[in-house]
C-alpha angles and dihedrals in degrees: 000000000000120000090246094054093046092050092049092048094049092049090049090051090054093049092047089051094050096043095050093045090048092052097042091047093060087090128040088218130084120267122249136355090294095045093101093040090072090041092052092047092051092046093048091052095054095042101039105020094246144061114266085228105035114238137167098195108140087215094059090046091051092048089049098052091040088058089066090073090073140027100237112075094195096050091045090053089053089051091049091049090051090051089052090051088052095045092052093073094068098051089042090055091046089053096045096046088069090063104038143010118296095254092055090043090061089055091047089050092052089047092053093046094050095044117130088218089057090047087059088056097045097042097039109021103034093169091050093049092052090048089053087063088058093046091056091046089051092050090049092054091045089053090050091049088055088060089057097256098144093180084079091071093090097046091042087053092048095049091044091055091046089052089053094050100037102060138347094233094055088042091058092043093049092050092049094049091047089050089051093049094048094045095049103035112021119109091219103044097167093051092045091050089050095047091046092048095048091043093050092048091050092048091051089048096053099032090080088074091059129068125244099358125121109292137175090254091064094062088080086079088072089069088060097043104071130066128195091221116072121227139185099262097213090051095047092046095048092055087081091056107043090146094049109074094172092067094049091047095050092041090057095044093051093044097047095042089048092050092047090048094050092047089051088048089052090053096049088050091051090050089045093235086128123038117219087223093047127106095260097032091060092049098046092046088058089046090051090049090054088051093053090044091053104037105035113161090215096060122110101233095172101063111010116083090198092062089050095052094042087056093058087063085072086091091073098059091026097061092047095049091044089055093045090045091054088049093048094048087051095204088178093068087086091056115084098186111092093202092053091047090056089044095057096078090046092051092048091049092048091052090048092050103037103025114023098034096050093044094048093046093047090051091051090050092049093050093052110140094208119084102197095175090062090043092055090052090051092047092054087060097053119103112171135156115284095248098047130128120217120207108210140142123280115280093029089063095055094044087050092054091043090054087054094238095132142277118328129185130192093203132066117285116269135212090267088064094054094104094049130080105253120204132186127220100204123199129209104014106163127227096253088072089057097046121097107294093020123127096258097039108130094355104139092190090067121077124191101210096177141350090281107025125073125176122209141143112281093241087059091051091053091048090052094049090055092059092057130094120245088255095051093047093050090053091049100045101075129129087283092066106044111227103159132087121229118272119250093249089058093050087053087069093059091096087063097047116094130182 
């Protein structure tokens, strides 16, 4: 790495850290529906000596031990997230330099680090984002191995293992990429296939003894992933973010540039200007595979969380192809000043870091669906039996546990809860149900704790639902009023959950 590239990356990392911390620090509360999941996990580890939901992710352990450097768990988690955002720029550069010159690789690293799709990872799925760092490092080592640099075997193995342990999504992607690499470019394909098959079988056999790693029960998600009706992936993905135009804009740019890049690659392969077994051919085939894995037109983006998270991986091929597209279009050929030509990538990077990133993060912060200030006021009014279970929407449940008020659950109660008093925190019950003659009129077991939140026994909630019309019930049963049971693959984790 040249001195110039090193200094530019270091400066970008500092700016990334400062921008993320500044945006996250605008509120004293955690960000997102899972923000207090991580806070509750860290708090449980230091108070009880274990996570309340057992996990072996190195990212979660790193977050937990990092929190000891301060007294406020929520703030330290924000600081840790900002550090992850800053660290991303280096593995992104290592990955990109295998596909383009160093100067262009710096811009690609900035583009990936400031991506809104990446922001969804880092702000909502922190473990997933940390695992993405390991995935980029694994891809870099794999590319270097393709160049015959056998010293990369140890780092490639290390990053691969960390991908397996950090998050299930990156575990699956890393295994698929490794399988593609071995099948296409190994000299002993039969032996490689045999070793990979035996290794995968042994991993799935023993993974059941470890918490939150890829297991056989997780493969049921594949049945929900695919749809018989093809869709345009960026359009289907953007439906979940109607108010966030940045996400729709970036999603379309990454998708179209990746598609154009892959079609150009296919043309070059047909014309034999690039050999499939050549240095660039191997790498672009893996990049094309990542694109198809992320933006498959037969995914069910509306209901399957797996399809949603896979689409976020589009930022890996997307940033590479956007950078290459800018290079192919050669917009600087109209600029005669050499100094200004060299300044264009710097100006674009500055706009991404100081303009695009703060604006996109701020828009995500303002569109947040969880009002923790109201939830805090509601929680202060709750007084329930010590062994109770509270059924409440996601986000509220983790904050409730973090505050140490009891157990909360954002699914329907199960058989194991039969001996406990179960209560429901309902959302959005209208005034007419409280008026004279309304269902809740005169019911002393029901408490209206705010305009939106109403506390009642679970049996009362079920009786109330039975009085509603189909239309009223459909309007009420959203994610804010849990009405689904846990999926079987979630229940398989119970042996790892401890009180």
